[in-house]
C-alpha positions as CSV (number, residue, x, y, z in Angstrom):
1,M,0.0,0.0,0.0
2,L,1.4,3.4,-1.0
3,S,2.0,5.9,1.7
4,T,0.3,9.3,1.4
5,V,2.8,11.0,3.7
6,P,4.9,13.5,1.6
7,T,8.6,12.8,1.4
8,V,11.0,15.6,2.2
9,L,13.5,15.6,-0.7
10,A,15.7,18.5,0.5
11,D,16.1,20.9,3.3
12,V,15.6,24.2,1.5
13,R,15.3,26.2,4.8
14,Y,14.1,29.4,3.2
15,F,14.4,31.3,-0.1
16,E,15.3,34.8,-0.9
17,P,13.3,37.0,-3.3
18,W,14.8,37.3,-6.8
19,W,15.6,40.9,-6.4
20,I,17.7,40.2,-3.3
21,Q,19.6,37.6,-5.2
22,I,20.4,40.0,-8.0
23,L,21.5,42.7,-5.5
24,K,23.7,40.2,-3.7
25,G,25.3,39.2,-7.1
26,I,26.1,42.9,-7.8
27,V,27.4,43.5,-4.3
28,I,29.7,40.4,-4.4
29,F,31.3,41.5,-7.7
30,A,31.6,45.1,-6.4
31,V,33.2,43.9,-3.1
32,G,35.7,41.7,-5.0
33,L,36.4,44.6,-7.4
34,Q,37.3,46.8,-4.4
35,L,39.2,44.3,-2.4
36,V,41.6,43.3,-5.2
37,P,43.2,46.8,-5.6
38,I,43.5,47.0,-1.8
39,V,45.4,43.7,-1.7
40,L,47.6,44.9,-4.6
41,L,48.5,48.1,-2.7
42,A,49.2,46.2,0.5
43,E,51.4,43.7,-1.4
44,R,53.5,46.4,-3.1
45,K,53.8,48.4,0.1
46,L,54.8,45.4,2.2
47,L,57.2,44.0,-0.4
48,G,58.9,47.4,-0.4
49,R,59.3,47.3,3.4
50,F,60.5,43.7,3.3
51,Q,63.1,44.4,0.6
52,Q,64.4,47.6,2.2
53,R,63.1,49.9,-0.6
54,Y,60.2,52.4,-1.2
55,G,56.9,51.0,-2.3
56,P,54.5,53.0,-4.5
57,N,54.6,56.6,-3.1
58,R,53.9,58.9,-6.1
59,V,50.3,58.4,-7.3
60,G,47.9,59.8,-4.7
61,P,48.6,60.2,-1.0
62,F,51.2,57.6,0.1
63,G,50.8,55.9,-3.3
64,A,47.2,54.9,-2.5
65,I,45.9,55.4,-6.0
66,Q,48.7,53.4,-7.6
67,P,46.5,50.2,-8.1
68,L,43.9,52.4,-9.9
69,A,46.6,53.8,-12.2
70,D,47.8,50.3,-13.0
71,I,44.3,49.1,-13.8
72,L,43.5,52.2,-16.0
73,K,46.8,51.7,-17.8
74,L,46.0,48.1,-18.7
75,L,42.4,48.8,-19.7
76,T,43.3,51.6,-22.0
77,K,46.0,49.7,-23.9
78,E,45.3,48.4,-27.4
79,Q,44.0,44.8,-27.6
80,F,46.1,42.5,-29.7
81,R,46.6,38.8,-30.3
82,P,49.0,36.7,-32.3
83,R,48.0,35.7,-35.9
84,T,48.3,32.1,-34.9
85,S,45.8,32.4,-32.0
86,I,42.2,31.2,-32.0
87,G,40.4,34.5,-31.6
88,W,37.2,33.6,-29.7
89,L,38.9,31.2,-27.4
90,F,41.8,33.7,-26.8
91,A,39.2,36.2,-25.6
92,L,37.1,33.6,-23.7
93,A,39.9,32.2,-21.5
94,P,40.3,35.2,-19.1
95,I,36.5,35.6,-18.9
96,V,36.3,31.9,-17.6
97,S,39.0,32.7,-15.0
98,I,37.0,35.8,-13.7
99,I,33.6,34.0,-13.6
100,T,34.9,31.0,-11.7
101,A,36.8,33.3,-9.2
102,V,33.7,35.4,-8.5
103,A,31.5,32.3,-8.3
104,A,33.9,30.8,-5.7
105,F,33.9,34.1,-3.8
106,A,30.1,34.0,-3.6
107,I,30.2,31.0,-1.3
108,I,32.3,32.7,1.4
109,P,29.9,33.4,4.4
110,F,30.5,36.8,6.0
111,G,27.8,36.1,8.6
112,N,24.5,34.2,9.2
113,T,21.1,35.6,8.2
114,V,19.7,39.0,9.2
115,D,16.3,40.6,8.9
116,I,16.3,43.6,6.6
117,F,13.0,45.4,6.3
118,G,11.2,42.2,7.3
119,T,13.1,40.1,4.7
120,R,15.5,37.4,5.8
121,V,18.8,37.9,4.0
122,G,22.0,35.8,4.3
123,L,25.3,37.5,4.6
124,Y,26.7,35.4,1.8
125,G,26.2,34.9,-1.9
126,V,24.9,31.3,-1.7
127,D,24.8,28.7,1.1
128,V,24.7,25.4,-0.8
129,S,24.5,22.1,1.1
130,I,27.6,20.9,-0.8
131,G,29.9,23.8,0.0
132,P,33.4,22.3,-0.5
133,L,32.2,20.4,-3.6
134,Y,30.8,23.6,-5.1
135,L,34.2,25.2,-4.4
136,F,36.2,22.5,-6.1
137,A,33.8,22.3,-9.0
138,F,34.5,25.9,-9.9
139,G,38.2,25.4,-9.2
140,A,38.2,22.6,-11.8
141,V,36.5,24.9,-14.3
142,A,39.1,27.7,-13.6
143,F,41.7,25.2,-14.7
144,Y,40.3,25.4,-18.2
145,G,40.7,29.2,-18.2
146,I,44.4,28.7,-17.9
147,M,44.6,25.8,-20.3
148,L,42.6,27.7,-23.0
149,G,44.7,30.8,-22.5
150,G,47.9,28.9,-23.2
151,W,46.6,26.7,-26.0
152,A,44.5,29.4,-27.9
153,S,47.5,31.7,-27.9
154,G,49.1,29.7,-30.6
155,S,52.5,30.0,-28.9
156,K,54.8,27.1,-27.8
157,Y,55.9,29.1,-24.7
158,S,52.3,29.7,-23.7
159,F,51.3,26.1,-24.3
160,L,54.2,24.8,-22.2
161,G,53.2,27.2,-19.4
162,A,49.6,26.0,-19.6
163,M,50.7,22.3,-19.4
164,R,52.9,23.1,-16.4
165,A,49.9,24.8,-14.7
166,A,47.7,21.8,-15.4
167,A,50.0,19.4,-13.7
168,Q,50.5,21.7,-10.7
169,L,46.8,22.5,-10.2
170,I,45.7,18.9,-10.5
171,S,48.4,17.6,-8.2
172,Y,47.7,20.0,-5.3
173,E,43.9,20.0,-5.7
174,V,43.9,16.4,-4.5
175,S,45.7,17.2,-1.2
176,Q,43.6,20.4,-0.8
177,G,40.4,18.4,-1.0
178,L,41.5,15.6,1.3
179,A,42.5,18.3,3.9
180,L,38.9,19.4,4.1
181,I,37.5,15.9,4.6
182,G,38.5,15.9,8.3
183,V,36.6,19.2,8.8
184,V,33.5,17.9,7.1
185,M,33.5,14.7,9.1
186,T,34.0,16.6,12.4
187,A,31.2,19.1,11.6
188,G,28.9,16.6,10.1
189,T,27.8,19.0,7.3
190,L,29.0,20.3,4.0
191,S,27.3,23.7,4.5
192,L,29.9,26.4,5.2
193,T,27.6,28.3,7.5
194,G,26.9,24.9,9.3
195,I,30.7,24.4,9.6
196,V,31.1,27.8,11.2
197,E,28.2,27.1,13.7
198,A,29.8,23.8,14.6
199,Q,32.9,25.6,15.8
200,Q,31.1,27.3,18.7
201,G,33.1,25.4,21.3
202,M,36.4,25.2,19.5
203,W,37.8,26.4,16.2
204,Y,38.9,23.5,13.9
205,I,42.4,24.8,13.6
206,V,43.0,23.0,16.9
207,P,41.8,19.5,16.2
208,Q,42.5,19.8,12.5
209,A,46.0,21.4,12.7
210,V,47.4,18.9,10.2
211,G,44.6,19.5,7.7
212,F,45.0,23.3,8.2
213,I,48.7,23.1,7.3
214,V,48.1,20.9,4.3
215,F,45.3,23.0,3.0
216,L,47.3,26.3,3.4
217,V,50.4,24.9,1.7
218,A,48.3,23.5,-1.2
219,S,46.5,26.8,-1.5
220,F,49.8,28.5,-2.4
221,A,50.2,26.2,-5.3
222,E,46.5,26.5,-6.3
223,T,46.7,30.3,-6.4
224,N,50.1,30.3,-8.3
225,R,51.7,32.2,-5.4
226,A,55.4,32.0,-4.4
227,P,57.2,29.8,-3.7
228,F,54.9,27.7,-6.1
229,D,54.6,30.4,-8.8
230,L,56.0,28.1,-11.5
231,V,52.9,28.7,-13.6
232,E,54.2,32.2,-14.3
233,A,57.9,31.5,-13.9
234,D,59.2,34.3,-16.3
235,A,62.8,33.1,-16.1
236,E,61.9,29.8,-17.6
237,L,58.7,30.3,-19.7
238,V,58.8,34.0,-20.6
239,G,55.5,34.5,-18.9
240,G,53.7,31.2,-18.8
241,Y,50.2,30.7,-20.1
242,N,49.6,34.5,-20.3
243,T,52.7,35.3,-22.4
244,E,50.7,36.6,-25.3
245,Y,48.1,38.5,-23.3
246,G,48.2,42.3,-22.7
247,G,45.9,45.1,-21.8
248,G,42.5,44.4,-20.4
249,R,42.8,40.6,-20.9
250,F,46.0,40.4,-18.9
251,A,44.3,42.6,-16.2
252,S,41.4,40.0,-16.2
253,Y,43.9,37.2,-15.4
254,F,45.5,39.4,-12.8
255,F,42.2,40.2,-11.2
256,A,41.2,36.5,-11.1
257,E,44.5,35.5,-9.5
258,Y,44.3,38.0,-6.6
259,L,40.6,37.3,-6.1
260,N,41.4,33.6,-5.7
261,V,43.9,34.6,-2.9
262,L,40.9,36.3,-1.2
263,V,38.8,33.2,-1.8
264,V,41.4,30.9,-0.2
265,S,41.8,33.2,2.7
266,G,38.0,33.2,3.2
267,V,37.8,29.4,3.0
268,V,40.6,29.0,5.6
269,T,38.8,31.6,7.8
270,T,35.5,29.8,7.5
271,V,36.5,26.1,8.0
272,F,39.5,26.5,10.4
273,L,39.1,29.8,12.2
274,G,35.4,29.9,13.0
275,G,34.3,32.3,10.4
276,W,32.5,35.2,12.1
277,L,32.8,33.7,15.6
278,L,35.0,35.4,18.2
279,P,37.1,33.6,20.8
280,F,36.0,33.2,24.5
281,G,32.3,33.0,23.6
282,I,32.1,36.7,22.7
283,D,28.9,37.3,20.8
284,P,29.0,40.7,19.0
285,P,26.0,42.2,17.1
286,T,25.3,40.7,13.7
287,W,26.5,43.7,11.8
288,V,30.0,43.1,13.2
289,D,30.3,39.6,11.6
290,P,31.5,40.8,8.2
291,F,34.3,42.9,9.8
292,V,35.4,39.9,11.8
293,V,35.6,37.7,8.7
294,L,37.5,40.4,6.8
295,A,40.0,40.9,9.7
296,K,40.7,37.1,9.7
297,M,41.0,37.0,5.9
298,S,43.5,39.9,6.0
299,I,45.8,37.9,8.3
300,F,46.1,35.2,5.6
301,V,46.5,37.7,2.8
302,L,49.4,39.3,4.6
303,F,50.8,35.8,5.2
304,F,50.7,35.2,1.5
305,I,52.7,38.4,0.9
306,W,55.2,37.6,3.7
307,V,55.9,34.2,2.2
308,R,56.4,35.7,-1.3
309,A,59.0,38.1,0.1
310,T,60.8,35.3,2.1
311,L,60.9,32.0,0.2
312,P,62.7,31.3,-3.1
313,R,60.8,29.6,-5.9
314,L,61.0,25.8,-5.9
315,R,62.2,23.6,-8.8
316,Y,59.5,21.8,-10.6
317,D,60.6,18.3,-9.3
318,Q,60.6,19.7,-5.8
319,L,57.1,21.0,-6.4
320,M,55.8,17.7,-7.5
321,S,57.6,15.7,-4.8
322,L,56.1,17.9,-2.0
323,G,52.6,17.5,-3.4
324,W,52.6,13.7,-4.0
325,K,55.1,12.4,-1.5
326,I,54.4,14.7,1.6
327,L,51.1,16.6,1.4
328,L,49.0,13.8,0.0
329,P,50.1,11.1,2.6
330,L,49.6,13.7,5.4
331,A,46.2,14.6,4.2
332,T,45.1,11.0,3.8
333,L,46.4,10.1,7.3
334,N,44.6,13.1,8.8
335,A,41.3,12.0,7.1
336,L,41.8,8.4,8.3
337,V,42.6,9.4,11.9
338,T,39.7,11.8,12.0
339,A,37.3,9.2,10.7
340,I,38.4,6.8,13.4
341,L,38.0,9.4,16.2
342,V,34.5,10.4,14.9
343,V,33.3,6.8,14.9
344,V,34.8,6.1,18.4
345,T,33.5,9.3,20.0
346,H,30.0,8.9,18.6
């Protein structure tokens, strides 16, 4: 006999009006567009201090308008491409990189939900029930932006740079994904807001210290940052996959790379540092939550810059050995031990 009781297929919780979703999409892109120049300025200023030289100090007060001048310079340059390139793919590749970076940024929660004029609004772009899977799905698509850029350029140097990028990204994405499995098993949810709420008693950087280190190191390789910036190793590959790019298209790749640094900093903040939660059980007003997340993200952004100024670039064989022989076994062992502890304690 068939049951007449309705079956719950999914926990949808609540939905936001279409106009709020559109506004949030605009805000997310605008916030990313504003944060990237700030990170650029901070990096150039700090690198100047680290290297005992002046940073930008001419354009605007204390050089504060230097990133805007750089962006305007690139956007106003003439667009060009090699005769051997594939035109529409050459133009599409940086667009793919930007779209995937913004889509990944949309999943970073800057707080829980708030009531605005009687409407419940989440302080995030989207809170999907498969948070890390969503993140890695768009990370996999971003890989095609780099591959297309190198292949469609019609240049051997660019293609070699794209192939090197493919090997690096695939290698470190495995360790990066495994490092998050321990967090997911401990929290019992794939929702990033749920993972934050699960850290009320203790941030996961304590029980998941190994996963945190593996994820952070792998993130340097995933974002093409020093000492893993072999994707753009100008000494060996002229300029890597973006050798033939200039003007606005080069700026698009540049924007996507720095936005990915912000995405990684946001993910680390969310899954290991309690997101918008403060230590010692301090419960501030909801409007403070985004500032708490931004403050924690800034710590990791500054750490990225510090490492760039400190460590030399690895050789390619060292890069691969670290990923497959050290990080992958550590991430696997961490996931196995976490699974055993979760089963025993429950």
